PDB file of N, CA, C and O in Angstrom:
ATOM      1  N   MET A   1      79.479-352.089  65.834  1.00  0.00           N
ATOM      2  CA  MET A   1      80.206-351.132  65.890  1.00  0.00           C
ATOM      3  C   MET A   1      81.312-351.543  65.136  1.00  0.00           C
ATOM      4  O   MET A   1      81.813-352.642  64.897  1.00  0.00           O
ATOM      5  N   LEU A   2      81.617-350.176  64.762  1.00  0.00           N
ATOM      6  CA  LEU A   2      83.588-350.621  64.404  1.00  0.00           C
ATOM      7  C   LEU A   2      84.668-350.486  65.754  1.00  0.00           C
ATOM      8  O   LEU A   2      84.778-349.859  66.808  1.00  0.00           O
ATOM      9  N   GLN A   3      85.232-351.322  65.108  1.00  0.00           N
ATOM     10  CA  GLN A   3      86.732-351.219  65.705  1.00  0.00           C
ATOM     11  C   GLN A   3      87.846-350.394  65.173  1.00  0.00           C
ATOM     12  O   GLN A   3      88.140-350.347  63.979  1.00  0.00           O
ATOM     13  N   ALA A   4      88.385-349.817  66.018  1.00  0.00           N
ATOM     14  CA  ALA A   4      89.845-349.062  65.526  1.00  0.00           C
ATOM     15  C   ALA A   4      91.045-349.237  66.316  1.00  0.00           C
ATOM     16  O   ALA A   4      90.807-349.713  67.426  1.00  0.00           O
ATOM     17  N   LYS A   5      91.997-349.049  66.129  1.00  0.00           N
ATOM     18  CA  LYS A   5      93.545-349.725  66.725  1.00  0.00           C
ATOM     19  C   LYS A   5      93.828-348.078  66.815  1.00  0.00           C
ATOM     20  O   LYS A   5      93.338-347.615  65.785  1.00  0.00           O
ATOM     21  N   PHE A   6      94.426-346.970  67.628  1.00  0.00           N
ATOM     22  CA  PHE A   6      95.387-346.327  68.238  1.00  0.00           C
ATOM     23  C   PHE A   6      96.605-346.207  69.012  1.00  0.00           C
ATOM     24  O   PHE A   6      97.122-347.317  69.140  1.00  0.00           O
ATOM     25  N   SER A   7      97.061-345.565  69.404  1.00  0.00           N
ATOM     26  CA  SER A   7      98.117-345.233  70.249  1.00  0.00           C
ATOM     27  C   SER A   7      97.594-344.288  71.350  1.00  0.00           C
ATOM     28  O   SER A   7      96.860-343.316  71.170  1.00  0.00           O
ATOM     29  N   VAL A   8      98.105-344.746  72.552  1.00  0.00           N
ATOM     30  CA  VAL A   8      97.740-343.793  73.763  1.00  0.00           C
ATOM     31  C   VAL A   8      99.195-343.528  74.378  1.00  0.00           C
ATOM     32  O   VAL A   8     100.206-344.193  74.155  1.00  0.00           O
ATOM     33  N   LYS A   9      99.050-342.225  75.335  1.00  0.00           N
ATOM     34  CA  LYS A   9     100.208-342.373  75.999  1.00  0.00           C
ATOM     35  C   LYS A   9     100.319-343.144  77.237  1.00  0.00           C
ATOM     36  O   LYS A   9      99.233-343.672  77.472  1.00  0.00           O
ATOM     37  N   GLU A  10     101.274-343.441  78.195  1.00  0.00           N
ATOM     38  CA  GLU A  10     100.992-344.214  79.029  1.00  0.00           C
ATOM     39  C   GLU A  10     100.031-343.598  80.265  1.00  0.00           C
ATOM     40  O   GLU A  10      99.186-344.220  80.907  1.00  0.00           O
ATOM     41  N   THR A  11     100.431-342.129  80.408  1.00  0.00           N
ATOM     42  CA  THR A  11      99.225-341.641  81.541  1.00  0.00           C
ATOM     43  C   THR A  11      97.747-341.860  81.059  1.00  0.00           C
ATOM     44  O   THR A  11      96.901-342.171  81.898  1.00  0.00           O
ATOM     45  N   GLN A  12      97.383-341.702  79.663  1.00  0.00           N
ATOM     46  CA  GLN A  12      96.353-342.101  79.163  1.00  0.00           C
ATOM     47  C   GLN A  12      95.585-343.769  79.531  1.00  0.00           C
ATOM     48  O   GLN A  12      94.535-344.117  80.071  1.00  0.00           O
ATOM     49  N   ALA A  13      96.511-344.341  79.038  1.00  0.00           N
ATOM     50  CA  ALA A  13      96.050-345.753  79.352  1.00  0.00           C
ATOM     51  C   ALA A  13      95.736-345.950  80.643  1.00  0.00           C
ATOM     52  O   ALA A  13      94.696-346.509  80.991  1.00  0.00           O
ATOM     53  N   ARG A  14      96.846-345.385  81.651  1.00  0.00           N
ATOM     54  CA  ARG A  14      96.209-345.739  83.095  1.00  0.00           C
ATOM     55  C   ARG A  14      95.152-345.071  83.260  1.00  0.00           C
ATOM     56  O   ARG A  14      94.219-345.704  83.755  1.00  0.00           O
ATOM     57  N   PHE A  15      94.919-343.674  82.940  1.00  0.00           N
ATOM     58  CA  PHE A  15      93.508-343.197  83.040  1.00  0.00           C
ATOM     59  C   PHE A  15      92.556-344.275  82.499  1.00  0.00           C
ATOM     60  O   PHE A  15      91.837-344.843  83.321  1.00  0.00           O
ATOM     61  N   LEU A  16      92.473-344.620  81.191  1.00  0.00           N
ATOM     62  CA  LEU A  16      91.457-345.759  80.912  1.00  0.00           C
ATOM     63  C   LEU A  16      91.313-347.108  81.593  1.00  0.00           C
ATOM     64  O   LEU A  16      90.285-347.781  81.674  1.00  0.00           O
ATOM     65  N   ASN A  17      92.495-347.383  82.061  1.00  0.00           N
ATOM     66  CA  ASN A  17      92.183-348.671  83.076  1.00  0.00           C
ATOM     67  C   ASN A  17      91.409-348.306  84.286  1.00  0.00           C
ATOM     68  O   ASN A  17      90.900-349.172  84.999  1.00  0.00           O
ATOM     69  N   ASN A  18      91.319-347.132  84.510  1.00  0.00           N
ATOM     70  CA  ASN A  18      90.245-346.855  86.162  1.00  0.00           C
ATOM     71  C   ASN A  18      88.782-346.282  85.571  1.00  0.00           C
ATOM     72  O   ASN A  18      88.105-345.395  86.091  1.00  0.00           O
ATOM     73  N   TYR A  19      88.448-347.095  84.231  1.00  0.00           N
ATOM     74  CA  TYR A  19      87.361-346.978  83.744  1.00  0.00           C
ATOM     75  C   TYR A  19      85.722-347.214  85.000  1.00  0.00           C
ATOM     76  O   TYR A  19      84.674-346.577  85.103  1.00  0.00           O
ATOM     77  N   LYS A  20      86.275-348.431  85.726  1.00  0.00           N
ATOM     78  CA  LYS A  20      85.181-348.608  86.850  1.00  0.00           C
ATOM     79  C   LYS A  20      85.282-347.636  87.811  1.00  0.00           C
ATOM     80  O   LYS A  20      84.130-347.309  88.096  1.00  0.00           O
ATOM     81  N   THR A  21      85.868-347.170  88.289  1.00  0.00           N
ATOM     82  CA  THR A  21      85.809-345.798  89.085  1.00  0.00           C
ATOM     83  C   THR A  21      84.958-344.414  88.591  1.00  0.00           C
ATOM     84  O   THR A  21      84.339-343.660  89.342  1.00  0.00           O
ATOM     85  N   TYR A  22      85.091-344.296  87.204  1.00  0.00           N
ATOM     86  CA  TYR A  22      83.924-343.362  86.495  1.00  0.00           C
ATOM     87  C   TYR A  22      82.599-343.894  86.361  1.00  0.00           C
ATOM     88  O   TYR A  22      81.660-343.103  86.275  1.00  0.00           O
ATOM     89  N   GLY A  23      82.402-345.124  86.333  1.00  0.00           N
ATOM     90  CA  GLY A  23      81.304-345.648  86.140  1.00  0.00           C
ATOM     91  C   GLY A  23      81.064-346.209  84.550  1.00  0.00           C
ATOM     92  O   GLY A  23      80.016-345.994  83.942  1.00  0.00           O
ATOM     93  N   PHE A  24      81.909-346.764  84.131  1.00  0.00           N
ATOM     94  CA  PHE A  24      82.064-347.180  82.940  1.00  0.00           C
ATOM     95  C   PHE A  24      81.656-348.937  82.977  1.00  0.00           C
ATOM     96  O   PHE A  24      81.690-349.557  84.040  1.00  0.00           O
ATOM     97  N   LYS A  25      81.355-349.459  81.933  1.00  0.00           N
ATOM     98  CA  LYS A  25      81.559-350.679  81.778  1.00  0.00           C
ATOM     99  C   LYS A  25      82.887-351.136  81.210  1.00  0.00           C
ATOM    100  O   LYS A  25      83.410-351.996  81.919  1.00  0.00           O
ATOM    101  N   ASP A  26      83.315-350.931  80.543  1.00  0.00           N
ATOM    102  CA  ASP A  26      84.671-350.609  79.842  1.00  0.00           C
ATOM    103  C   ASP A  26      85.302-349.424  79.396  1.00  0.00           C
ATOM    104  O   ASP A  26      84.921-348.262  79.538  1.00  0.00           O
ATOM    105  N   LYS A  27      86.736-350.044  78.606  1.00  0.00           N
ATOM    106  CA  LYS A  27      87.751-349.110  78.184  1.00  0.00           C
ATOM    107  C   LYS A  27      86.799-348.432  76.993  1.00  0.00           C
ATOM    108  O   LYS A  27      86.629-347.215  76.925  1.00  0.00           O
ATOM    109  N   SER A  28      86.247-349.309  76.136  1.00  0.00           N
ATOM    110  CA  SER A  28      85.783-348.605  75.217  1.00  0.00           C
ATOM    111  C   SER A  28      84.600-347.526  75.289  1.00  0.00           C
ATOM    112  O   SER A  28      84.644-346.425  74.741  1.00  0.00           O
ATOM    113  N   SER A  29      83.386-348.091  76.161  1.00  0.00           N
ATOM    114  CA  SER A  29      82.504-347.111  76.649  1.00  0.00           C
ATOM    115  C   SER A  29      83.083-345.513  77.115  1.00  0.00           C
ATOM    116  O   SER A  29      82.826-344.378  76.713  1.00  0.00           O
ATOM    117  N   MET A  30      83.919-346.029  78.084  1.00  0.00           N
ATOM    118  CA  MET A  30      84.470-344.722  78.725  1.00  0.00           C
ATOM    119  C   MET A  30      84.963-343.680  77.110  1.00  0.00           C
ATOM    120  O   MET A  30      84.519-342.575  76.799  1.00  0.00           O
ATOM    121  N   LEU A  31      85.828-344.396  76.473  1.00  0.00           N
ATOM    122  CA  LEU A  31      86.596-343.836  75.440  1.00  0.00           C
ATOM    123  C   LEU A  31      85.372-343.130  74.516  1.00  0.00           C
ATOM    124  O   LEU A  31      85.524-341.928  74.298  1.00  0.00           O
ATOM    125  N   ARG A  32      84.367-343.674  74.046  1.00  0.00           N
ATOM    126  CA  ARG A  32      83.152-343.161  73.342  1.00  0.00           C
ATOM    127  C   ARG A  32      82.187-342.414  74.219  1.00  0.00           C
ATOM    128  O   ARG A  32      81.132-342.286  73.598  1.00  0.00           O
ATOM    129  N   ALA A  33      82.135-341.971  75.189  1.00  0.00           N
ATOM    130  CA  ALA A  33      81.565-340.804  76.045  1.00  0.00           C
ATOM    131  C   ALA A  33      82.566-339.742  75.779  1.00  0.00           C
ATOM    132  O   ALA A  33      82.196-338.693  75.252  1.00  0.00           O
ATOM    133  N   ALA A  34      84.050-339.973  76.168  1.00  0.00           N
ATOM    134  CA  ALA A  34      84.979-338.615  75.820  1.00  0.00           C
ATOM    135  C   ALA A  34      85.257-338.175  74.620  1.00  0.00           C
ATOM    136  O   ALA A  34      85.913-337.140  74.504  1.00  0.00           O
ATOM    137  N   ILE A  35      84.747-338.984  73.339  1.00  0.00           N
ATOM    138  CA  ILE A  35      85.257-338.900  71.935  1.00  0.00           C
ATOM    139  C   ILE A  35      83.310-337.814  71.725  1.00  0.00           C
ATOM    140  O   ILE A  35      83.253-336.766  71.082  1.00  0.00           O
ATOM    141  N   ASP A  36      82.421-338.261  72.220  1.00  0.00           N
ATOM    142  CA  ASP A  36      80.938-337.682  72.002  1.00  0.00           C
ATOM    143  C   ASP A  36      81.423-336.259  72.661  1.00  0.00           C
ATOM    144  O   ASP A  36      81.273-335.308  71.895  1.00  0.00           O
ATOM    145  N   ASN A  37      82.046-335.906  74.101  1.00  0.00           N
ATOM    146  CA  ASN A  37      81.810-335.028  74.918  1.00  0.00           C
ATOM    147  C   ASN A  37      82.901-334.303  74.080  1.00  0.00           C
ATOM    148  O   ASN A  37      82.319-333.337  73.586  1.00  0.00           O
ATOM    149  N   PHE A  38      84.098-334.298  73.710  1.00  0.00           N
ATOM    150  CA  PHE A  38      84.855-333.604  72.590  1.00  0.00           C
ATOM    151  C   PHE A  38      83.760-333.518  71.589  1.00  0.00           C
ATOM    152  O   PHE A  38      83.498-332.319  71.682  1.00  0.00           O
ATOM    153  N   LYS A  39      83.247-333.815  71.025  1.00  0.00           N
ATOM    154  CA  LYS A  39      82.463-333.530  69.728  1.00  0.00           C
ATOM    155  C   LYS A  39      81.691-332.441  69.984  1.00  0.00           C
ATOM    156  O   LYS A  39      81.793-331.473  69.230  1.00  0.00           O
ATOM    157  N   LYS A  40      80.806-332.407  71.060  1.00  0.00           N
ATOM    158  CA  LYS A  40      80.159-331.498  71.576  1.00  0.00           C
ATOM    159  C   LYS A  40      80.496-330.071  71.911  1.00  0.00           C
ATOM    160  O   LYS A  40      79.847-329.050  71.683  1.00  0.00           O
ATOM    161  N   GLU A  41      81.954-330.271  72.653  1.00  0.00           N
ATOM    162  CA  GLU A  41      82.660-328.990  73.028  1.00  0.00           C
ATOM    163  C   GLU A  41      83.207-328.399  71.304  1.00  0.00           C
ATOM    164  O   GLU A  41      83.136-327.209  70.997  1.00  0.00           O
ATOM    165  N   MET A  42      83.587-329.188  70.608  1.00  0.00           N
ATOM    166  CA  MET A  42      84.412-328.439  69.357  1.00  0.00           C
ATOM    167  C   MET A  42      82.550-327.603  68.601  1.00  0.00           C
ATOM    168  O   MET A  42      82.333-326.442  68.257  1.00  0.00           O
ATOM    169  N   GLU A  43      81.726-328.657  68.608  1.00  0.00           N
ATOM    170  CA  GLU A  43      80.623-328.049  67.736  1.00  0.00           C
ATOM    171  C   GLU A  43      80.218-326.588  68.591  1.00  0.00           C
ATOM    172  O   GLU A  43      80.108-325.464  68.101  1.00  0.00           O
ATOM    173  N   ASN A  44      80.022-327.031  70.149  1.00  0.00           N
ATOM    174  CA  ASN A  44      79.762-325.456  70.789  1.00  0.00           C
ATOM    175  C   ASN A  44      81.088-324.454  70.421  1.00  0.00           C
ATOM    176  O   ASN A  44      80.756-323.269  70.431  1.00  0.00           O
ATOM    177  N   GLU A  45      82.064-324.611  70.201  1.00  0.00           N
ATOM    178  CA  GLU A  45      83.084-323.354  70.102  1.00  0.00           C
ATOM    179  C   GLU A  45      82.874-322.836  68.685  1.00  0.00           C
ATOM    180  O   GLU A  45      82.821-321.642  68.390  1.00  0.00           O
ATOM    181  N   ARG A  46      82.742-324.038  67.687  1.00  0.00           N
ATOM    182  CA  ARG A  46      82.202-323.399  66.002  1.00  0.00           C
ATOM    183  C   ARG A  46      80.919-322.568  66.171  1.00  0.00           C
ATOM    184  O   ARG A  46      80.750-321.534  65.526  1.00  0.00           O
ATOM    185  N   LEU A  47      79.929-323.084  67.136  1.00  0.00           N
ATOM    186  CA  LEU A  47      78.874-322.162  66.819  1.00  0.00           C
ATOM    187  C   LEU A  47      79.131-320.612  67.626  1.00  0.00           C
ATOM    188  O   LEU A  47      78.909-319.550  67.043  1.00  0.00           O
ATOM    189  N   LYS A  48      79.561-320.677  68.852  1.00  0.00           N
ATOM    190  CA  LYS A  48      80.164-319.480  69.570  1.00  0.00           C
ATOM    191  C   LYS A  48      80.772-318.495  68.726  1.00  0.00           C
ATOM    192  O   LYS A  48      80.587-317.284  68.840  1.00  0.00           O
ATOM    193  N   GLN A  49      81.658-319.169  67.692  1.00  0.00           N
ATOM    194  CA  GLN A  49      82.688-318.464  66.529  1.00  0.00           C
ATOM    195  C   GLN A  49      81.632-317.681  65.925  1.00  0.00           C
ATOM    196  O   GLN A  49      81.495-316.462  66.031  1.00  0.00           O
ATOM    197  N   SER A  50      80.717-318.682  65.123  1.00  0.00           N
ATOM    198  CA  SER A  50      79.742-318.089  64.440  1.00  0.00           C
ATOM    199  C   SER A  50      79.011-317.094  64.819  1.00  0.00           C
ATOM    200  O   SER A  50      78.936-316.074  64.134  1.00  0.00           O
ATOM    201  N   ALA A  51      78.255-317.267  66.155  1.00  0.00           N
ATOM    202  CA  ALA A  51      77.822-316.299  66.697  1.00  0.00           C
ATOM    203  C   ALA A  51      78.274-314.637  67.022  1.00  0.00           C
ATOM    204  O   ALA A  51      77.565-313.632  66.983  1.00  0.00           O
ATOM    205  N   ASP A  52      79.562-314.763  67.316  1.00  0.00           N
ATOM    206  CA  ASP A  52      80.444-313.396  67.379  1.00  0.00           C
ATOM    207  C   ASP A  52      81.107-312.794  66.369  1.00  0.00           C
ATOM    208  O   ASP A  52      81.527-311.637  66.319  1.00  0.00           O
ATOM    209  N   LEU A  53      81.185-313.814  65.423  1.00  0.00           N
ATOM    210  CA  LEU A  53      81.163-313.169  63.992  1.00  0.00           C
ATOM    211  C   LEU A  53      80.115-312.428  63.290  1.00  0.00           C
ATOM    212  O   LEU A  53      80.229-311.465  62.532  1.00  0.00           O
ATOM    213  N   TYR A  54      78.990-313.106  63.717  1.00  0.00           N
ATOM    214  CA  TYR A  54      77.709-312.409  63.022  1.00  0.00           C
ATOM    215  C   TYR A  54      77.365-310.902  63.997  1.00  0.00           C
ATOM    216  O   TYR A  54      76.750-309.894  63.648  1.00  0.00           O
ATOM    217  N   SER A  55      78.013-311.219  65.282  1.00  0.00           N
ATOM    218  CA  SER A  55      77.666-310.330  66.404  1.00  0.00           C
ATOM    219  C   SER A  55      78.613-308.916  65.623  1.00  0.00           C
ATOM    220  O   SER A  55      78.135-307.795  65.451  1.00  0.00           O
ATOM    221  N   GLU A  56      79.717-309.249  65.325  1.00  0.00           N
ATOM    222  CA  GLU A  56      80.598-308.251  64.776  1.00  0.00           C
ATOM    223  C   GLU A  56      80.269-307.821  63.573  1.00  0.00           C
ATOM    224  O   GLU A  56      80.528-306.656  63.269  1.00  0.00           O
ATOM    225  N   ILE A  57      79.712-308.583  62.775  1.00  0.00           N
ATOM    226  CA  ILE A  57      78.853-307.969  61.313  1.00  0.00           C
ATOM    227  C   ILE A  57      78.203-307.163  61.419  1.00  0.00           C
ATOM    228  O   ILE A  57      78.263-306.226  60.623  1.00  0.00           O
ATOM    229  N   TYR A  58      77.059-307.186  62.729  1.00  0.00           N
ATOM    230  CA  TYR A  58      76.205-306.336  62.985  1.00  0.00           C
ATOM    231  C   TYR A  58      76.257-305.255  63.708  1.00  0.00           C
ATOM    232  O   TYR A  58      75.423-304.351  63.652  1.00  0.00           O
ATOM    233  N   LEU A  59      77.291-305.282  64.468  1.00  0.00           N
ATOM    234  CA  LEU A  59      77.685-303.792  65.046  1.00  0.00           C
ATOM    235  C   LEU A  59      78.458-302.787  63.894  1.00  0.00           C
ATOM    236  O   LEU A  59      78.245-301.575  63.860  1.00  0.00           O
ATOM    237  N   GLU A  60      79.176-303.327  63.172  1.00  0.00           N
ATOM    238  CA  GLU A  60      79.403-302.429  61.901  1.00  0.00           C
ATOM    239  C   GLU A  60      78.878-301.973  60.695  1.00  0.00           C
ATOM    240  O   GLU A  60      79.314-301.107  59.936  1.00  0.00           O
ATOM    241  N   ASP A  61      77.722-302.783  60.606  1.00  0.00           N
ATOM    242  CA  ASP A  61      76.180-302.733  59.271  1.00  0.00           C
ATOM    243  C   ASP A  61      75.848-301.840  59.639  1.00  0.00           C
ATOM    244  O   ASP A  61      75.077-302.329  60.465  1.00  0.00           O
ATOM    245  N   ASP A  62      75.678-300.251  59.840  1.00  0.00           N
ATOM    246  CA  ASP A  62      74.489-299.700  59.886  1.00  0.00           C
ATOM    247  C   ASP A  62      73.283-300.089  59.224  1.00  0.00           C
ATOM    248  O   ASP A  62      72.202-299.823  59.749  1.00  0.00           O
ATOM    249  N   GLU A  63      73.350-300.728  58.055  1.00  0.00           N
ATOM    250  CA  GLU A  63      71.917-301.135  57.046  1.00  0.00           C
ATOM    251  C   GLU A  63      71.407-301.997  57.405  1.00  0.00           C
ATOM    252  O   GLU A  63      70.177-302.031  57.371  1.00  0.00           O
ATOM    253  N   LEU A  64      72.453-303.476  58.095  1.00  0.00           N
ATOM    254  CA  LEU A  64      71.908-304.021  58.585  1.00  0.00           C
ATOM    255  C   LEU A  64      71.169-304.055  60.058  1.00  0.00           C
ATOM    256  O   LEU A  64      70.860-305.102  60.627  1.00  0.00           O
ATOM    257  N   LYS A  65      70.966-302.895  60.513  1.00  0.00           N
ATOM    258  CA  LYS A  65      70.687-302.580  62.074  1.00  0.00           C
ATOM    259  C   LYS A  65      69.669-301.706  61.599  1.00  0.00           C
ATOM    260  O   LYS A  65      68.719-301.686  62.381  1.00  0.00           O
ATOM    261  N   GLU A  66      69.530-301.015  60.658  1.00  0.00           N
ATOM    262  CA  GLU A  66      68.295-300.320  60.013  1.00  0.00           C
ATOM    263  C   GLU A  66      67.316-301.476  59.670  1.00  0.00           C
ATOM    264  O   GLU A  66      66.152-301.346  60.050  1.00  0.00           O
ATOM    265  N   ILE A  67      67.819-303.051  58.711  1.00  0.00           N
ATOM    266  CA  ILE A  67      66.890-303.374  58.379  1.00  0.00           C
ATOM    267  C   ILE A  67      66.458-304.358  59.568  1.00  0.00           C
ATOM    268  O   ILE A  67      65.473-305.004  59.208  1.00  0.00           O
ATOM    269  N   THR A  68      66.750-304.591  60.489  1.00  0.00           N
ATOM    270  CA  THR A  68      66.183-305.191  61.573  1.00  0.00           C
ATOM    271  C   THR A  68      65.416-304.849  62.598  1.00  0.00           C
ATOM    272  O   THR A  68      64.623-305.504  63.275  1.00  0.00           O
ATOM    273  N   GLU A  69      65.870-303.352  62.638  1.00  0.00           N
ATOM    274  CA  GLU A  69      64.819-302.317  63.903  1.00  0.00           C
ATOM    275  C   GLU A  69      63.348-302.151  62.573  1.00  0.00           C
ATOM    276  O   GLU A  69      62.261-301.932  63.109  1.00  0.00           O
ATOM    277  N   THR A  70      63.325-302.230  61.278  1.00  0.00           N
ATOM    278  CA  THR A  70      62.589-302.110  60.098  1.00  0.00           C
ATOM    279  C   THR A  70      61.681-303.294  60.646  1.00  0.00           C
ATOM    280  O   THR A  70      60.499-303.187  60.971  1.00  0.00           O
ATOM    281  N   ALA A  71      62.535-304.553  60.689  1.00  0.00           N
ATOM    282  CA  ALA A  71      61.462-305.552  60.770  1.00  0.00           C
ATOM    283  C   ALA A  71      60.595-306.077  61.966  1.00  0.00           C
ATOM    284  O   ALA A  71      59.616-306.824  61.952  1.00  0.00           O
ATOM    285  N   ILE A  72      61.441-305.281  63.314  1.00  0.00           N
ATOM    286  CA  ILE A  72      61.010-305.720  64.385  1.00  0.00           C
ATOM    287  C   ILE A  72      59.870-304.962  64.635  1.00  0.00           C
ATOM    288  O   ILE A  72      58.996-305.478  65.331  1.00  0.00           O
ATOM    289  N   THR A  73      59.662-303.517  64.077  1.00  0.00           N
ATOM    290  CA  THR A  73      58.707-302.361  64.616  1.00  0.00           C
ATOM    291  C   THR A  73      57.228-303.203  64.488  1.00  0.00           C
ATOM    292  O   THR A  73      56.862-303.888  63.532  1.00  0.00           O
ATOM    293  N   GLY A  74      56.428-302.907  65.875  1.00  0.00           N
ATOM    294  CA  GLY A  74      55.314-303.380  65.827  1.00  0.00           C
ATOM    295  C   GLY A  74      55.459-304.726  66.464  1.00  0.00           C
ATOM    296  O   GLY A  74      54.407-305.361  66.543  1.00  0.00           O
ATOM    297  N   TRP A  75      56.379-305.213  66.867  1.00  0.00           N
ATOM    298  CA  TRP A  75      56.459-306.330  67.330  1.00  0.00           C
ATOM    299  C   TRP A  75      56.350-306.272  69.240  1.00  0.00           C
ATOM    300  O   TRP A  75      57.048-305.715  70.087  1.00  0.00           O
ATOM    301  N   PRO A  76      55.024-307.209  69.322  1.00  0.00           N
ATOM    302  CA  PRO A  76      55.447-306.881  71.095  1.00  0.00           C
ATOM    303  C   PRO A  76      56.729-307.144  72.008  1.00  0.00           C
ATOM    304  O   PRO A  76      57.543-308.060  71.898  1.00  0.00           O
ATOM    305  N   GLU A  77      56.701-306.177  72.876  1.00  0.00           N
ATOM    306  CA  GLU A  77      58.394-306.541  73.382  1.00  0.00           C
ATOM    307  C   GLU A  77      58.352-307.420  74.431  1.00  0.00           C
ATOM    308  O   GLU A  77      59.398-307.815  74.947  1.00  0.00           O
TER     309      GLU A  77
END
């Protein structure tokens, strides 16, 4: 595993010092979990933005709506 050196605020350091309270074996595992959760959150936000953009494009593009309707004709409901 790689190591990294970084600075945190005093309140963040106090929070990390309570790693056992949150069920972690050490500060590093707590920080890794926080980074993983933040990464997932960022990816989900990008996915939501992409879906919103596709939705907006679809709502504004009559030709795309027509193509979509044609493609689903005959599909079971």
